[in-house]
N, C-alpha and C positions, 0 to 999 in steps of 0.2 A: 206171465204170471194170473192167472185168471180175474174171471169180472167179478167176482163175490168180493177180490182181494184187491182189485181197484177199486171198484167201487164208482170210478170217475163217472160212469153212464150217470149214477142216480146222485150226483153232486148234487146241495140242495144251496146257497151260498146263504137261502135265508132265515138257515136253522145252523149255519154258523158249521157245516161238513169239511171240516177235511178230514180225511181217511188214515187212518197209518199203517202205513204199506211197508217200514222194516220191521224184516225175524228179529230181528235184534233185541230193537228198541223191544217188540214186545213181548220177546222171552223175558228180560232183565224186569217190565215193567209186572208181570206175573208173579216173577221170583220175588221182587221187594211184598210182595203182600205177607208172607210168610207158609209153613204147610198148612196145609186146603182141608185135610185128609177127612176133618171131620166138623167142615166149617159152612155154613153158607152165607156164599157171595150174591149181594147184590152187584151188576155193570148197570153203568148209567151211560144208557147209548154205546152199545154195540158198534153201531154201523156196518160193516159187512162183515163181522167175524174175527175177525183176527184174533181180536185176546179173549173171546168165547172159545174160539176151540181150544186155544194150550189152557183157558180157565176149564172147561167140560168135562178132561179126567181127570183133574187134579181137585175137584170141590165134590165135596160128597152133597153138595145140592147146589145149585144155580139159575141165577132168576136176571132174567136179561131184558135192560126196561126201555125200551126204544121208540121214539115220538112217532118217528117213519112209519106211515100204515107200509108203503112200499119197500120199505126195506125190513119192514117187524114178518110180515109174509117171503119177504125172501129169505132173513131167517132161518122163519118155521117151516121151509121147505129144504134147510139145507140142514138141519139138526132135526128132521125128521126121526123117529123110532129112541131118541134120545127122552133121558130124564129132565134135558133142560127146559125152565119156561118163560117161556116168551111175555110182554106184557106190553102191549100198547096202547103207549101212557105217556101222560105231560108227569118225568120225575115230580115237580113243584105237588101237582094235586095231589101224591103218591101217597097217604099213611104208612109213612116207615115202619112207625110201633104197632098200628094194627098190623103188616105185614110180619112186623116180626115175631107178636105176644100169635096170634094164631100158630104162629109154624114152634114155639117158644124155644127162638133161638135170638145167638146176634151178631149184627150182620155185621159182615164185611163187605167193604165195598170199593169198585177199580169202576175207575171210566176216564173217560177222557170230554174236559168240562167243552163245554162251545164254548167260545172266545167269550162271549155276549148277555150272556146269564152263567161265568163263573160265579160272583160275589151271592147273588141270590140261592144256588146248588148247593151252595158250603153253608148257607143259613140255616134252608132248609136241614142241610145232615144236622146241624147247630140242637135245631131244633128238635132232634130225633136221635141226641148222642146218648140217652138212655141204652134204645138196644144197636149200637154202633161200635162195636170194641174198635173200626181198624180202615182205617179208606186209604189207598195207594191213587191220585188224582195226576191229573193231568192239565196246566193253563198253563195261561202267557206268559209264558219266562215276566213281564212283568208285575204280573197276577202274586206270583209265588214272592218274587224280591219283597213287593210291599205284606202278604201273610208271613215273610218270618224276621220284618225286620224292626232292631230293638228299640227298645223309647227314644227320646230323641233323633234321631234319625231321621235322612230327610224323607224316608218312605214311610215310617209310621204313622200308624191313621186307623182309623173304627175300623176295618179287616184290618189290622194286624191285633188291636186290643182283644176282639172278639172272637178270636180263633185261636190265640192265645188264652184267653179266658177258657173254651172251651176241647183243646186238646195242644198234645204237644206235638207238635211239625217239623219236618227233615223235610231238607231240599235234598235232594238224591241224583241227580242228569239234568240236563237240557240237552233237546234234540234238536234239530238242526230243520229248516224246511222242507227236506228233500226227503227227511221220512214221512211226508204225508204227498197224500194226494187228493185234488192238487194242493200242491205245495202253499202254506199260508203263505205273511208277510213277515211273519214274526218269530221268534224264536218261543220251543216250549219248556217248559218243564214237567216233570215228577217229580211228588212230594207226596210225603205218605203224614198222615195224624193218625195220632195213637189219642182215644178220647178217656179225658180225666175221667176218674171215679169216679170223680162228687166234684159234678158240675155245677154253676153255680145256677141255685135254686131258690132262691129269693122271689123274684114276678116271672120267673121265665123267658124264654126268648121272644115269647112273642110282644113284650113291651121292649127289650132289645133291636126288635127290628123302624118300629114309627121311631127311637130316641135314636141307630143308625141313619134313616135318611133324615135327616132332621139336623145334620151335625153342621158347622158351618167350615171355613178356613180353618185345616191346622194347625196353621199361625197368630190364629185370632187368640184374646188373652178369654182366660175363663171368663172372667166377670162381661167384658163386654159381650162375650157369646149370654151365657147366663138371663143378662138384661132383658135379653129381647124376647123371652119369655117368661117374663113375669107379668104375675096378673095385675099390678097397680105399678105405678115407677116410684110409688113409696115400697118399695116389697126389694127386699136382699137375698135374694138368691140364694146367696153364697155363704153367708157364710155359715148357714146348718151342714155344709159341706165339706171332710178332710181337703182343702185346697187353697192353695195360695190364689188371691184374686190376679193376680200379675203373672200368674203362669201363662207362658204359654200352653195349648195346647196337647198337640202334637208329644210335650213330653212328661203328659201322662202314664204312670206306669199302670198295669195291669191289675196288679191288686190295690192301685186307687181306685181304678176306675171303675173295681166291684163294689169297692166304698163305697164310691158318690153312687152310684145304682140303686145299690136300698136305702138311702136317704131317700127316695122317690117328690121330688118336689114335681108337681103338676103343676100350671099355669099358662093361661089364653092371653093374649093379648092384641092387637091389631095393628100395623104400621102403616107406613107407603113403602110394598114393593113386597108386604109378603099377605099371607094368606091367613085363618086360623089354625094355629100349630098348641097340638099338644106335646109338650115333654115329660120325659118319661125315664128320668134316670136315675 
């Protein structure tokens, strides 16, 4: 197998690089995105170009976003003369709405997400869900299990609730470490997101992200958790919400989380072990 496909000599652990080398897995991932004859595809982290080489003849337009300058240069050389647009950028700083609006298209997204930033990339896609139609992504198996977890299950949390607010999600198949070079220490799952036609719009995901990062333990009861953010000890942060104070947060259903977010409780309080916090739900 060529160095471009193996990519082992360019492996950079700090970037979470584990390159897909299984041809059958690559075909299955691209097939999961569906008919691409009229589609504009955004590939996140093309790496050595295994998926890119399959996407190029299928997609009407292909945009590949690669953070590693060495890999981006290699891709430029490998696909010279083609219509593929290769951007050496950090996907988290790329304005996908502007990218799609300039071209007058909806984006189909595909990629093998680095394990250490899977959640931030998902949040970034949801922030631009208005221009994203579908995504086929690969992440650590445990992350994928959290994404599809139903309310009340031990794996259910804020990542589950946020993902299910913005998209319908399907786990497609799981790949062993041997499908990658170098092989990671975990299994990887491919899943598909189909963005909802009417995603939450009361405050946008920009307010959900700080809310998500300020969430406490999933088994904490709602009153105990919300009181820590109240502006004063006399405040009652629960009464405005459609929530049972004794209910554990892990059992919160997606529709009720959306109503909770719409109430927009904002408060600050300092206490031992905490810094000044703002909660927007």
